[in-house]
N, C-alpha and C positions, 0 to 999 in steps of 0.2 A: 368621426367627422362624418356630419349626413353627408348623402350625396347630393350634388351640385342640383340645382332645381332654380325654375323659371317660371315664375305667375303665369298663366296662361290670359287673365285678363288684368289689363293695368290699373294699378290704384290710380282714383281719380286724386290730383294734387291737394284740393281741398279737405280731403278725407286724411290725407301723410300729413297735413300742416296740424289739422288737430290731435291726430296720434303721436307727431313728435312733442306738440305743446304739454298732452299729457302724460307722455314718458318722463318727459324733461321734470316736471311735478312730483310722481312717484318717486324719482330716484333722488330729488332734492329732500323728501320727505324719510329719506332713509330705506326704501323698500330696493331690495336686491334686482338687478337688472333683469333676471331670467322671471323672478315674480312678477314686476311691471309688464315684461313684454306678455306672459301667458295671463295676465287680469285684463289686458287691452283687447287682447286676441279672442277672449271670453266677451267682451262689451261690444266688441266692435259689431257696428249693424252693416256695413260695407262687406260683401262675399267678398271680393278681391281682396280688400284689407286686411279682413278675417282670414283669408287664406296664406297671406304674407305673414303674417306674425304667426300663424302657428308654425310656420315650417321654420321662423326666425328662431321660435320656443325650442323648438325640435334641437335647433344647430346650436344652440345656448346649453341646452340641457348634455351634447354631446360633446361639449370643449370648444367651441368656438367664442370667436370674441364677437362680440355686438357688429365690428367691421366686416368682420368675415360673412356674417349670416348677411347683412345688408349686401353686401356685393354679391351674393347668389342671387339677387333680383335687379339684375339692372335696368330691365324696364319701366321698374316702379317707383325707383329712387333718384333723384337728379343726380346728373355725374359727379357734382360736386359735393355730393352727401357722403359716400364714403370717406372719402378725403380729409374733410373737416373731422366726419366722426373719429377718424383713426389718431387724428390728432389731439382731439380730446379724450380720449381714452389713456393715451401716453402722460396727459398731465395729470389726468384725475379730476378734469374740469367737464364733466359729461354732462350735468345737468344745465350749466350755463350755457355750453356750447350746445345742446339739444335746443333752448330755447331760444338761442341765435337764429339754428336752423328754420327752426317755423317761422320766425319773422322773413328769413330769405325766402321761403316759398309763400306766404302770406304776400310779400310784394312782387311776385311772379305773377301771382294769379290776379292782382289788382293791375300790374301793367301789360298783362295779357285780354284782360277786362276792357281796359280804355282802348288797344286797340281794335280789338272786337267792335266796341262800341264808336270808334272811329271809321272801320272800314264800313260799317252797316249801309249805310246811307249809299255810298259810291255803289257798293256790292250789289244794290237793290237797283239803283241806274242803270250798272253795267244789261242784270238781265233783263229789265225794261227795253234796251236797246236790243237786246239780242233778239229777244220777243217781237219786238216792231221789225226788225230787220226780216224776220223769219213769215211774218204774219204778211208785209208786203210781196215777199220774195213769191211764196207759195198760192196767195189769194189774190191780190191786189194788182199788182203789176202784170201778171199774166194776161188779166181781163184788158189793161189799156195796151200791151206790146199788141196783141190783136187788133184792136180798133183802129193803133195807129199804123197798122201795115194793112188794112182795109183802105185806109183815107187816100192813100197813095201821095203824099206830102213828105218833104225834105224836113227832119225833125233838127232843134236845134243842137248842140254839141253837146250839152246837160243831158238832153233827154236819150241821146244814142248812147253815151257811156251810161245811165241807167238800165236800157236795156239789155245793154252787153254784160253788166255786173248779173244782172236778173239772171240772164240765160246761163250764166257762166254755175250760178250759183245752183238752178234747178239741175243743170247736167252733172256739175261733180260734189254736190255737197255733200257725198258718202268719201269723197278724196278726202272733203277738210276735214270729217268726221274721225277719219282713221288718221290724218296727219297730228290730230291733236291730241287722239289716244297714245302712239308714238312719241310725240313729244314728251307726254306725261310718262309714259315709260321708262324713256330714256332718261329723262331727268331723276327718278328714284333710282334709275339704274347706276346713274354717275354720284348720286348722293354717296353711294356706298364705297368711292373711291376719292380717296385722299387730295390726288389731284385736282380733280373736279371741283372737288369741295373747295379748295384753295382758290381756284380760279374766281366761282361762285363769289366766296367772301370779300376778294380783291374787289368785283367789282359794284357788290354790293355798297361798302364804304364810299366808292365813288360818285354813287348815284346822289342827286340832288336832293335835298331834304331828308330823303331816307338814309342815307349815308350817317348824316350828323346825328341821327336816332339812334343807330344801331351804336356806332362810337361811344354816345353818353351813357347808354347802356352797358356798355364792354366795360365803362372805366367806373362804373356806382358800381358794379357787381363786384371787378376786381379788387379796387379800394374798400368796400365793405367786408368781404372774406378776408382780405389781407388784414384787416384792423382786429377782427376777432381773432387772429390765429396768432397776430404777433401779442395781442392783448393775453392769450392764452399760455405766453410763453414758449410756443415753437419755434424753431430755427428759421430765419428768414431763407434759407434756400427751398425748406420745405411750405414755409409758406406760399411763397415764389410759384413754387410747383403745383400745389393745391389750386392755387388763386387762378393761376392761367389755365389749368385743364378744366374749371368752370365757364370758360367765357362762351364756348361755342362758336369761336371763331378762329379761325386755322390762321389768320394773318397776326392778330393778337397774338397767340400762342406762339407762334412760330416767333416773333419778335421777344415775347418775354421770355422764352428759352434761351436765345442768345443774350438777354438783359442777366438772367440767371447766371451763366455760364461767365459773365465778366464780373457779377459782384462776386460770385466763389473765389474768381481769379485776384480780387482784391479791390476793384473798382468801386466799393461800396453799392446803396442803393440808388439814389437820385439821379447820376452818371448815368446807368447806364437804361434807366427808364426814359430818361430825357432823347438819349441817342436812338430808341426805339421810334420816335415821330409821331407816334399814334397819340401821347398825351399831351391836352394843351399847357402852356405855361403854367396855370392854376394850378392844376394837379402836379407839376413837376415842383414848384416851389412850395407847397405844401409839404412833399415826401421830403424836401432837401432841408425845408425847417424840423421837419420832425427826425428827421435824420441826424442833426445837428445838436440838438439840445433833449435828446432821447425821448420825444412826447410821440413817436412815430405812429403809436397806435391810435392816439388823441389826433392827430393831425388826419392820419386815414380816414379815421371816422365823419370829421368834417369837409373831408374832401368827397365823401361817398353821401351824407345827406347833402351838401351842394348840388352834386350832381343828378341825384334822385329828383330835386326840385326841376334842374334843367331836362333831363326825362321825359317830367310831366310835360312842361312847356312844348317840348318838341314835338310830344305824341299829339299835343292840341294842334298844333302847326299842321301837320298830317291833314288833318281835317280841314282847314282852310285851303288847303290846295287841292287834295283829290274830289271833294266834294262840287267847287267851281268848273274842274276838269272835265268829271263827268255829265255834269250837265252840258258842258258844250259839245261834248260828244255826241251826246243823246241829241242837242239841238241842233248840230252840224245833221246827223243823218237826217232825220224829220226836215230840217231846212233844203237840203239838197234835194229830196224827194218831190219837197212843195214845189222848188223853182223848176225841175223837170218837168213835170207836168202839167204844173200854170203857163210855162212857156212853150212847151206843145201845144195844148190848148188854144192857148190865143194864134199860135202859127198856123192850124188847123182853122180858127174861125175865120181869120184873115184870107188864107186862102177860097173859104166857101164865098165869103163876100166878092171875092175878084172874079169868082166863076158865076 
C-alpha cells in the first residue's frame, strides 16, 4: 500500500470534471482502471491534476482500489466523490457513476459561476463605497473640519455627526483594520469546529433570500445523488449516508442522520424525511410516491430536476435583492455627506449675511 499523500496544489474543479468524464469513457471502452488513470496522467495538461493522477496510478499499482486512491487526496476531490465512487465499485457500474459524478461537478461549477456573476456588481459597489469613505475621510472632510472650526458657527446635527465620524476614523482606523483581521481569523478558526459550523449553518438557513437558496441547493444535491445511488442498486441506508455527507450543511446532515436511523428502524424513507422539516411538501410527496410505487430513483431524479430549476430562479433573485441594496447603501453614504456639508455651508452663509 502506498504512503498517504496530499497534493500540494488543489486540482481545479473544471479539470477534475474533464478527467472524470474521460475516465468514464475509458472504462466504458473496456480499458482497465490502472491503465486508464495512467493514460490520463500522461495526457493531463494541469500540473496539479497530473500529480494527483500519477499518485493514484501508483496506489492502484500497489493494490489499492480507486476509492482508496481518491481518499488520499481530500483537498482535490469533493467530499461526496469517494462515497459515490465506492458504491459504484461495489456494484460494478463504475463507468455510469463516473459520468454522473462529472455531471455533478459540472453543475457545481455552473452554480458557482452564476453566484459569482450575481455577486460581482454588488461587490464592485461595496468596494466603491469603501473607497469613497476612505477618500472623504483622508482628504476631503479634514479640509471642511478646519474650515468650519475657523468660522466659529454652530453646525447642524448631521454635520457634527459627520465630523465626529471623520475624527474617529482618522484616529482609530488602525483599530478597525485590526478588528477586521481578527474577525476573519476567528471565523476561519471557528470553521474548524463542528459546533461553530452548526450554528453558522443554522443561521444561514434562516436568512431571508439566502436561506431558501441554500436550502434548494441542498435538496437538489441530495435528491440527485440519492437517485444515482438508488439506480445503481446501493442500499438505502448507504445511499442516505453518502448523500447526506455531500451537502456541506450540518443542519441537513444532522437531520438526515436521524432520518437514516429511523429508516433503519423500519419507518421507511418518506416519513423520516418529512419529519426533518427541511424538505418542502413537494419533495416529500415525490419521495413517498416513489417509495410506494417502486420508482424511487425516478421520482428522486424528477425532484432533483425541479429543484435545480428552483435553484436557478433563487440565484437570479439574489441579484435583484443585492444590487438595489448596495446602490441604496452607496447612495445613502454619499447623500448623507452631501446633506451634512450643504446644510453646514448654508448655515455659514446665513451667519455671514447676519453679521
